[in-house]
C-alpha positions as CSV (number, residue, x, y, z in Angstrom):
1,M,-20.5,9.6,-10.1
2,A,-21.7,6.3,-10.9
3,A,-21.6,3.9,-7.9
4,P,-19.4,1.4,-9.5
5,Q,-16.7,3.8,-10.1
6,I,-13.8,3.4,-7.9
7,P,-10.7,5.8,-6.8
8,N,-7.3,4.8,-8.6
9,L,-8.8,2.5,-11.2
10,L,-11.1,5.2,-12.9
11,S,-8.8,5.7,-15.9
12,L,-8.0,2.2,-16.8
13,R,-8.8,1.9,-20.6
14,G,-8.5,-0.7,-23.5
15,K,-10.5,-2.6,-25.6
16,P,-11.6,-6.1,-24.6
17,R,-9.1,-8.7,-24.7
18,S,-9.2,-12.0,-27.1
19,R,-9.3,-15.2,-25.2
20,R,-8.0,-17.0,-28.1
21,L,-5.2,-19.6,-27.5
22,D,-1.7,-18.8,-29.5
23,R,-1.4,-20.3,-32.8
24,K,0.0,-23.6,-31.2
25,G,-3.1,-23.6,-28.8
26,D,-0.6,-24.2,-25.6
27,P,-2.7,-23.3,-22.8
28,V,0.5,-22.7,-20.3
29,S,1.5,-20.2,-23.0
30,C,-1.8,-18.9,-23.1
31,S,-2.1,-18.4,-19.4
32,F,1.4,-17.0,-19.0
33,A,0.3,-14.4,-21.5
34,S,-2.9,-13.7,-19.5
35,Q,-1.0,-12.9,-16.5
36,Q,1.5,-10.8,-18.2
37,R,-1.9,-8.7,-19.2
38,R,-3.2,-8.7,-15.8
39,D,0.3,-7.6,-14.5
40,L,0.2,-4.6,-16.9
41,D,-3.2,-3.5,-16.0
42,I,-2.2,-3.8,-12.4
43,Q,0.8,-1.4,-13.1
44,G,-1.6,0.9,-15.0
45,T,-3.5,1.6,-12.0
46,D,-0.4,3.5,-10.7
47,T,-0.7,5.9,-13.4
48,D,-4.6,6.6,-12.4
49,A,-3.3,7.2,-8.9
50,A,-0.6,9.5,-9.9
51,V,-3.5,11.3,-12.0
52,S,-5.9,11.3,-8.7
53,R,-3.5,12.5,-6.8
54,M,-2.4,15.4,-9.1
55,S,-5.9,16.5,-9.2
56,A,-6.1,16.5,-5.3
57,V,-3.0,18.8,-5.3
58,S,-4.2,21.3,-7.9
59,L,-7.3,21.9,-5.9
60,E,-5.1,22.2,-2.4
61,Y,-6.6,19.1,-1.0
62,L,-2.9,18.0,-0.7
63,N,0.5,19.7,-0.8
64,D,3.0,17.8,-2.9
65,I,5.4,19.5,-4.9
66,Y,6.4,16.6,-6.7
67,A,3.2,15.2,-7.8
68,P,3.4,17.0,-11.1
69,L,6.7,15.4,-12.1
70,F,5.0,11.8,-12.4
71,V,2.1,12.7,-14.5
72,K,2.4,13.1,-18.6
73,G,-0.6,15.5,-20.3
74,P,-2.9,17.9,-19.1
75,L,-4.5,18.1,-15.8
76,I,-7.6,15.8,-15.3
77,R,-9.9,17.1,-12.6
78,R,-11.4,14.5,-10.7
79,L,-15.0,14.3,-9.4
80,P,-15.2,15.9,-5.5
81,I,-15.9,12.3,-4.2
82,I,-12.8,11.0,-5.7
83,N,-10.5,14.3,-4.4
84,R,-12.0,13.5,-1.0
85,G,-11.3,9.8,-1.3
86,T,-7.5,10.8,-2.3
87,Y,-7.3,13.1,0.5
88,T,-8.9,10.9,3.2
89,R,-6.5,8.1,2.3
90,T,-3.6,10.1,2.4
91,F,-4.5,11.5,5.6
92,A,-5.0,8.3,7.2
93,L,-1.5,6.9,6.1
94,D,0.2,9.9,6.6
95,T,-1.2,9.8,10.2
96,L,-0.2,6.1,11.0
97,I,3.3,6.7,9.5
98,D,4.1,9.9,11.5
99,S,2.9,8.1,14.9
100,F,5.0,5.4,14.0
101,L,8.2,7.5,13.5
102,S,7.4,9.6,16.6
103,S,6.8,6.8,19.2
104,G,9.6,5.6,21.2
105,E,13.1,7.1,20.5
106,C,12.4,9.5,17.6
107,R,16.4,9.7,17.0
108,K,16.4,5.8,16.6
109,Q,16.7,4.4,13.3
110,K,13.4,2.9,11.7
111,Q,12.7,1.4,8.4
112,I,9.8,1.8,5.8
113,I,9.1,-0.7,3.3
114,S,6.4,0.3,0.9
115,L,5.1,-2.7,-1.3
116,G,4.0,-2.0,-5.0
117,A,5.0,1.6,-4.4
118,G,5.2,2.8,-7.9
119,T,5.6,6.6,-8.3
120,D,4.5,7.4,-5.0
121,T,6.2,10.6,-3.4
122,R,6.0,9.7,0.3
123,Y,10.0,9.5,0.6
124,F,10.6,12.8,-0.8
125,R,8.0,14.6,1.3
126,L,9.5,12.7,4.6
127,R,12.9,14.1,3.4
128,D,12.1,17.3,2.9
129,S,9.9,17.6,6.2
130,K,13.3,17.1,8.0
131,K,11.3,15.5,11.1
132,Y,12.7,12.2,10.8
133,K,16.3,11.7,9.8
134,S,16.8,8.4,10.8
135,V,14.5,6.6,8.3
136,I,15.6,4.0,5.7
137,Y,13.1,3.9,3.2
138,H,12.6,0.8,1.0
139,E,10.1,0.4,-2.3
140,F,9.5,-2.8,-3.9
141,D,7.5,-2.7,-7.3
142,F,7.5,-4.5,-10.7
143,P,11.2,-4.0,-12.7
144,E,9.3,-2.0,-15.5
145,V,7.8,0.3,-12.6
146,S,11.2,0.7,-11.2
147,L,12.8,1.7,-14.4
148,K,10.2,4.4,-15.2
149,K,10.6,5.8,-11.5
150,K,14.2,6.3,-12.2
151,R,14.3,7.7,-15.4
152,I,11.6,10.7,-14.0
153,I,14.3,11.2,-11.1
154,L,17.1,11.5,-13.4
155,S,15.1,13.8,-15.5
156,H,14.3,16.1,-12.7
157,P,17.0,17.0,-10.4
158,K,15.1,18.5,-7.9
159,L,14.0,15.1,-7.1
160,L,17.8,14.4,-6.2
161,G,17.8,16.8,-3.5
162,N,20.9,18.5,-1.9
163,S,23.7,16.7,-4.2
164,D,26.3,17.7,-1.3
165,V,24.1,15.6,1.1
166,E,22.8,12.6,-1.1
167,Y,23.4,11.1,-4.5
168,L,21.9,8.7,-6.5
169,W,23.5,5.3,-6.6
170,S,22.8,1.7,-8.5
171,A,24.0,-1.9,-7.4
172,T,26.6,-3.6,-9.3
173,E,24.7,-6.7,-9.6
174,P,21.0,-7.6,-10.7
175,V,18.4,-8.0,-8.0
176,D,17.8,-11.9,-9.7
177,K,20.4,-14.2,-11.5
178,D,17.3,-14.0,-14.4
179,S,17.0,-10.5,-14.2
180,E,19.2,-7.5,-15.8
181,F,17.5,-5.0,-13.2
182,K,19.4,-3.6,-10.4
183,D,18.6,-2.3,-6.9
184,W,19.1,1.8,-6.8
185,G,18.4,4.8,-4.4
186,F,20.1,7.3,-2.6
187,V,23.1,7.5,-0.3
188,R,23.1,10.2,2.3
189,R,26.7,11.7,3.2
190,G,27.3,12.4,6.9
191,G,30.7,13.7,7.8
192,N,33.1,10.9,6.8
193,T,30.4,8.2,6.6
194,E,27.7,7.3,3.8
195,E,24.6,5.3,4.5
196,I,21.6,4.0,2.2
197,V,18.7,6.3,2.7
198,Y,16.5,5.2,0.1
199,C,16.4,1.8,-1.7
200,F,14.1,0.4,-4.9
201,H,14.0,-3.5,-5.1
202,P,12.8,-4.2,-8.9
203,I,11.3,-7.3,-8.2
204,D,8.0,-9.1,-8.5
205,L,6.7,-9.6,-5.2
206,R,5.3,-13.1,-5.7
207,Q,9.0,-14.2,-5.9
208,I,9.9,-12.9,-2.7
209,A,9.1,-15.8,-0.8
210,R,12.1,-17.7,-2.9
211,T,14.4,-15.3,-1.3
212,G,16.2,-17.2,1.7
213,N,17.2,-14.2,3.6
214,I,16.8,-10.3,4.1
215,Q,20.2,-9.7,3.3
216,S,19.4,-10.4,-0.1
217,F,18.5,-7.0,-0.7
218,L,20.8,-4.1,-0.3
219,G,20.0,-1.8,2.8
220,L,17.3,-4.0,4.1
221,R,17.7,-4.8,7.7
222,A,16.2,-6.9,10.3
223,D,17.3,-5.4,13.4
224,V,15.2,-2.1,13.7
225,P,11.7,-1.3,13.9
226,T,10.0,-1.7,10.4
227,L,6.6,-0.5,9.0
228,I,5.4,-2.6,5.7
229,L,3.1,-0.4,3.9
230,S,0.7,-2.0,1.5
231,E,-1.4,0.7,-0.1
232,C,-3.5,-1.1,-2.6
233,C,-1.1,-3.4,-3.5
234,L,-1.4,-7.2,-1.9
235,C,-5.0,-6.9,-2.6
236,Y,-4.1,-7.5,-6.2
237,M,-2.4,-10.8,-5.4
238,D,-3.8,-14.2,-4.9
239,V,-4.3,-14.6,-1.1
240,I,-1.6,-17.4,-0.7
241,D,0.8,-15.2,-2.5
242,S,-0.1,-12.1,-0.4
243,S,0.1,-14.3,3.0
244,N,3.4,-15.7,1.9
245,I,4.7,-12.1,1.7
246,I,3.6,-10.9,5.0
247,K,4.7,-14.1,6.4
248,W,8.4,-13.7,4.9
249,F,8.8,-10.4,6.6
250,T,7.4,-11.2,9.9
251,E,9.2,-14.5,10.3
252,K,12.7,-12.1,9.7
253,I,11.9,-8.9,11.6
254,S,11.1,-8.8,15.4
255,S,9.8,-5.5,16.0
256,I,7.4,-5.0,13.1
257,G,4.3,-3.3,12.0
258,I,1.9,-2.9,8.7
259,I,-0.5,-1.0,7.4
260,L,-3.0,-2.3,4.6
261,Y,-5.1,0.0,2.9
262,E,-7.8,-2.1,0.7
263,P,-11.3,-2.5,-0.6
264,I,-13.8,-4.3,1.5
265,G,-17.2,-5.3,1.6
266,S,-18.1,-7.8,-1.2
267,N,-20.9,-9.3,0.8
268,D,-23.3,-6.4,-0.4
269,S,-24.7,-5.2,-3.5
270,F,-22.2,-2.0,-3.8
271,G,-19.4,-4.2,-3.2
272,Q,-20.3,-6.7,-5.9
273,M,-20.6,-3.7,-8.3
274,M,-17.2,-2.6,-7.5
275,I,-16.0,-6.1,-8.5
276,S,-17.9,-6.1,-11.7
277,N,-16.4,-2.6,-12.4
278,L,-12.7,-4.0,-11.7
279,A,-13.5,-6.9,-13.7
280,A,-14.5,-4.9,-16.7
281,R,-10.7,-3.4,-16.8
282,N,-9.2,-7.0,-16.5
283,I,-8.5,-6.2,-12.9
284,V,-9.0,-8.9,-10.2
285,M,-8.6,-8.1,-6.6
286,P,-8.9,-11.5,-4.3
287,S,-8.7,-9.8,-1.3
288,I,-12.1,-8.2,-1.3
289,S,-14.0,-11.4,-1.7
290,H,-12.1,-13.2,1.0
291,Y,-11.7,-10.6,3.5
292,K,-15.1,-9.0,3.4
293,T,-15.1,-6.9,6.4
294,L,-13.0,-5.1,9.0
295,S,-13.0,-8.1,11.3
296,D,-12.0,-10.4,8.6
297,Q,-9.0,-7.9,8.1
298,C,-8.0,-8.0,11.7
299,K,-8.1,-11.7,11.8
300,R,-5.9,-12.1,8.7
301,L,-3.4,-10.2,10.4
302,S,-3.8,-11.8,13.6
303,E,-2.3,-15.0,12.0
304,F,0.9,-13.4,11.8
305,G,1.4,-12.2,15.3
306,F,-0.7,-9.1,15.2
307,N,-3.0,-9.7,17.7
308,I,-3.9,-8.3,21.3
309,T,-2.3,-11.1,23.3
310,D,-0.6,-8.7,25.4
311,S,0.6,-4.7,25.5
312,K,3.3,-5.3,22.6
313,S,1.1,-6.6,20.0
314,G,-2.3,-5.6,18.3
315,C,-4.5,-4.8,15.6
316,K,-6.8,-2.3,14.4
317,A,-9.0,-1.1,11.6
318,K,-11.2,1.7,10.4
319,D,-13.0,2.1,7.1
320,I,-12.4,5.5,5.2
321,N,-15.7,7.0,6.1
322,A,-14.8,6.6,10.1
323,T,-11.2,7.7,9.3
324,W,-12.8,11.0,7.9
325,E,-15.1,11.3,11.0
326,D,-12.5,10.5,13.7
327,W,-9.2,11.6,12.6
328,V,-9.7,14.4,10.4
329,P,-9.9,17.6,13.0
330,A,-12.7,20.0,12.4
331,A,-11.1,22.7,11.2
332,E,-9.4,20.7,8.6
333,K,-12.8,19.2,7.4
334,E,-13.9,22.7,7.2
335,R,-11.2,24.0,5.1
336,V,-11.7,20.7,2.7
337,N,-15.5,21.1,2.5
338,C,-14.8,24.7,1.2
339,L,-12.5,23.5,-1.6
340,E,-15.2,22.2,-3.8
341,G,-19.1,21.4,-3.0
342,L,-20.0,17.7,-2.3
343,D,-23.5,16.8,-3.3
344,E,-23.0,13.3,-3.2
345,V,-22.8,12.8,0.7
346,E,-24.4,9.5,0.9
347,E,-22.6,8.1,-2.1
348,W,-19.4,9.4,-0.4
349,Q,-20.2,7.6,2.6
350,M,-21.0,4.4,0.8
351,L,-18.0,4.6,-1.3
352,A,-15.9,5.3,1.5
353,K,-17.3,2.4,3.9
354,H,-15.9,0.0,0.9
355,Y,-12.1,0.9,1.7
356,A,-10.4,0.0,4.9
357,V,-7.4,1.0,6.4
358,V,-6.0,-1.8,8.7
359,W,-2.8,-1.7,10.8
360,G,-0.9,-4.4,13.1
361,W,2.1,-4.2,15.4
362,R,4.2,-6.3,17.2
363,S,7.2,-4.5,19.4
364,V,9.8,-5.2,21.4
365,G,10.1,-2.0,23.3
366,D,7.8,1.2,22.9
367,E,8.5,1.5,19.4
368,W,4.7,1.3,18.2
369,H,3.2,2.9,21.6
370,N,1.4,5.6,19.5
371,W,-0.5,3.1,17.6
372,T,-2.2,1.6,20.6
373,K,-3.9,5.2,21.2
374,L,-5.4,5.5,17.5
């Protein structure tokens, strides 16, 4: 595989875009149209991520019965280096999420908020594991992505789960006065009660700072331990916009943690090659130039209270190569190594060192205790 190729961005295609103004030569209209094109290209990375996930599932790197439902067309088999990257990324995030959900009182209600969730299947996998029954799961993404995911769910009843326990609902009012899109999700029945267990909020996250209070989003709570998950989401935004989003949540929720999965390392030739490869696909990742190292990423989160000032807060970071080496058990490494031959070991290490998992926490009790041990 050529070095500049990047997981989850491999299949973006399209002819070069014209830079001409519209017929009136209106620079404002041109800028708006350009932003819309970039947004569409970013949304397209979700399709590529789903294809990469399906490749890893088909080769038994991962177990995900829902992955095929979110991929159209014939199976596309990724190269071994990409499959290993998809596996390690998923392993790292699952490890952190499981550690959070099993910290403190397991039966205590907790909340996960996935930013730019796209067609991710994590909610369904968590639900089916039946390990954590007191989780409220929220997903935020563009309205168009929300509509796509809802249509897929409605066309595949198995995603709806047990209809006697869980059913699909939609809000009666749009999420925004200027939009026709509405929140939707799953409600779980329990005896004589019902509770929201999953909610998709169709909104451009850059607009969230305009929202005054957390109650503006159905089912979203500020009184329970909450994990914010950004799996290659905030990295696509202007640094100010991404900071405002983190600030919005951290100002409203006292017990909060965050996981970032993003590329790093723009200060070397490989990182610059990554940036060039993205630019060729009309993709810009401001974070890779602003937060070049693991230390930069930790400093970024420290500005929002995720710093080691006492036992109640902290921040850690690892690149994906270190995650593979330190977190994946020896027996599991052996299993994965037997799935495909990996000839490009040095190339894998180079690529994996340019992706980071960063996690920070700010606790009230012991709900983030397990994270301190990772």
